[in-house]
N, C-alpha and C positions, 0 to 999 in steps of 0.2 A: 504493499499499500504506500503510495506517495505521501510526502509530508511537505508542509510548507511552513516558512517561519512567520509567525503571527505577531506582526509588529504591534498591533493594538494591545496585546497583553502587557509587554514591556512598556509601551508608551502610556498606557493607563496608569500603571504603577509609578512611572516617573512623574506623570502629571499630578497623581495624588500626593506624592512626596513633596513635589515643588510647592503645590497649593498650600499644604498644611504647614510645612516647616519654613516655607518662604514667608508665609503670613506672620508666622511666630518671629522671624528675624526682623521683618518690617515693624513689628511693634516693640522692638528692642530687645528681644530675648537673645540668648547665646545658645548656639547648639550644644556647646560643651555642658551646659547646665542640665540638658535632657539626658545625658549619658551617665549612669549611675550603675556600678556592678550589681548591688544587692537587688534592686527592683527588676533589673533585666533577667537575673537568675530566677526570680520568683515567677515572672510572667512566662518567660520560655520554658524554664524547667517544669513549671507546674502544668503549662498547657501540654507539653510533650508527655509528661507522666500520665495525666488524665486521658489523653488520647490513647496512649498504649493500653491503659485499663479498659477503655471504651471499646476498641477494636481489635486489640490483640497486637502483640509485637510484630507478627508476620505481615499483617495488613499494613501497620504503620511504617514498615521499613520500605513500602512502595512509594513513599511520599516523594521521593526524588524522580521516579519514573513518571508519576502523575503530574508533577509541576513541569517536567519536560514535555509532556503530552499536551499540556495548555500553551506552550511556546511554540511547539512544533506539532500541531494538530494534523490529522490525516485530511487529504484532499479528496472530495467526493466528485468525480467527474460525471455529474448528472445529464448534461446535454449529450456528451459523447456516448454514455451508456444508453440513453434513449435510441440515439442514432444506431448504435450496434445492435440493440434488440429489434429494431425495425428491420435491420439488414437480415438478421437471423430469421424473421418471421417471412421474409420475401424468399429466403432459401428454403425454409420448411415447407411453404405452400407449393413451391416449385418442384423440389426434389424429395420431400419428406423429412421427418424429424431425425432420422438416423444420419443423414448427410451432416448434420450439425456436430457430430462427434469429431470431425477433424478440426472443428473451431475450438475445441475445449482447451487445448495446449496453448492457445493464444490468449486466453483470458487471463488477466492478472488477478481479478478479484476472486477470493476463494469462495465466497458466499454464492455468487453467481455461477461459477463453475460447479459447485455442488447441486444447486438447484436445477441447472440446465442438464447435469449428468443423470439425475433421477428422471428427468421429463423424457430423455432419450431412451432410458431403460423402460419407460412406459409405467411410471408410477401413477397411481390414481390422483386425480387433482385435489380430492380432499386430503389424502395423505400428504401430498406436496405442500399444500398450504399449512397444514398442522406443522410439518417439519420446519418451514420457514418462519412460522410465528414463534416456534420453539427457540429457534436461532435468535430471533429479534429479542425475545424475552430474556435470554441468557445475556446478549450484549447489553441490554438495559441494566440487568442486575450488576454486571461488572462495573459499569460506569456509576451506578447508584451507590455502590460500596466505595468508590473513589470520592464522589461528591460528599457521602456522608462522613468520611474522615475529616474533610476540611470544614464541614458544616459543624461538626463536634468541636473542633479547634476554634472555630469562630465564636461558639458559644463559652468554651472554658476560658478563652483569653481575657476577656473583660472581667470575668469573675476573679481570676488570678491577679489582675491589675488592681482589683479592690481589695484583694486580701493583702497585697504588697503595700497599699496605701494605708490600710488599717494598721499594719504591723509598724509601718514607719510613723504613724501619728502616735501609737502606743509608746514607742522608744522616745519620741520627741517630747511628749508630754511627761513621761517618767523623769526626764532630765530637765523639767521645767524648774524655773528659779535662778537660772544662771543669766548669761547675757541675752537681752531680748532680741538683738539682731541675729544671733546665732539660732534662737528659737524659730524666727521668722524663716530663716534660711532652711531649717531643718523640716519645717511644715510644707514649705514649697517643694522640697526634695521628695517629701512623702507622695506626692501626687504624680511623680514621673512613672510609677508603676501603673497607675490607672490610664495615663496617656498611651503607654506602649501596648497595654492590653487592648484597649479600643482601637488604637490604630492598626493593630495586626489583625484584628478581627475583621475590620470594615474596609481595609485596603489590600489585604493579602488572602487571608483564609476564606472568607465568605465569597469574594469575587472568584476565586480559583474554583470553588465549588459550583458557582453559577456558570463558569466556563465549561467545565465538564458536562453539566446538563445541557448546555447549548450544542456542544459536539454530538452528544448523544441523540438530541432531536434531528440533527443533520444526518447522522448515521441511520437512524430509523427510517426517515423518509427515504433515504437512498435504498435501504434494504426492502422496504415496501414496494418501491418502483421496480425494483428487480423482480420481486415476486409476482406483482401484477403483470409485468411484461412476459415473463416466461409461461405463466399460466394462460395468457391470451395467445401465445404462440402454440402452446399445447392445444388450445381449443380452436386453432385453425382461423382465427380472426384476421381480417384484411389489415395489411400493413398501416394504411393510412388511418384506420380506425384505432390501431394500438398506439401510434404516434400520438393522436388527439387524446387518447386516454391518459397516457403517461404524462403528456404535458400539463393536463388539467389537474394534475397532483402537485404542481409546482406553483409558487406565487405568480400572480398575473404578470409581473414584470419580468419574470424569467422565462415565461413560456415562449416556445418558438412556434409561431403561428403561421410559418411559411410552408 
């Protein structure tokens, strides 16, 4: 499966960092004041620990692969696939389904190759659709588990930030009675944990979860399009009708009406 560099993922992250921390600097803040080791340990360490408890270590260790998946998502050649299916339907109507067997090795998409193989072998249409729906459901489940990891981290992160802030305030108030300036500085530092917890949740973890869901929606449409196209070929429908049917599954702006 081909992949592309998704610049919007990196661009959105950089824009979020620039908007939030840039505004902080414009208001007279110092970036050095936002970096404190204890709050960072509480937020990141606590979030990771909670995620491991929630999804298990094996699933958590896939986090790097999932992040890479959002930066380099798969490409779905929808229009090319429609043209390909229409061409197969023309061949099948002219020479029969068995002739399509010589096309199988040229098909890069595993799902399409599998469905077309069963069609050539004479699988019942109901069985074929059930098989395709099972494949689609399994694909959705894999993406759901990936998105679930980041959704959980997006939920844990702000809570860990609050915990860090409360602990900082407790330590600050326990030391009250000394220099007032030092007390004010300590109170300000206590809120660093909340900042990082909310920032990571809303700029990193939750957007990654949404990105994975978006990729899954594209993949589901692609797989459904292939399923409908292959079933139409099996049913012997006219190529022009198949083309119109598959195009109708796309958003109106993406439809090829030629």
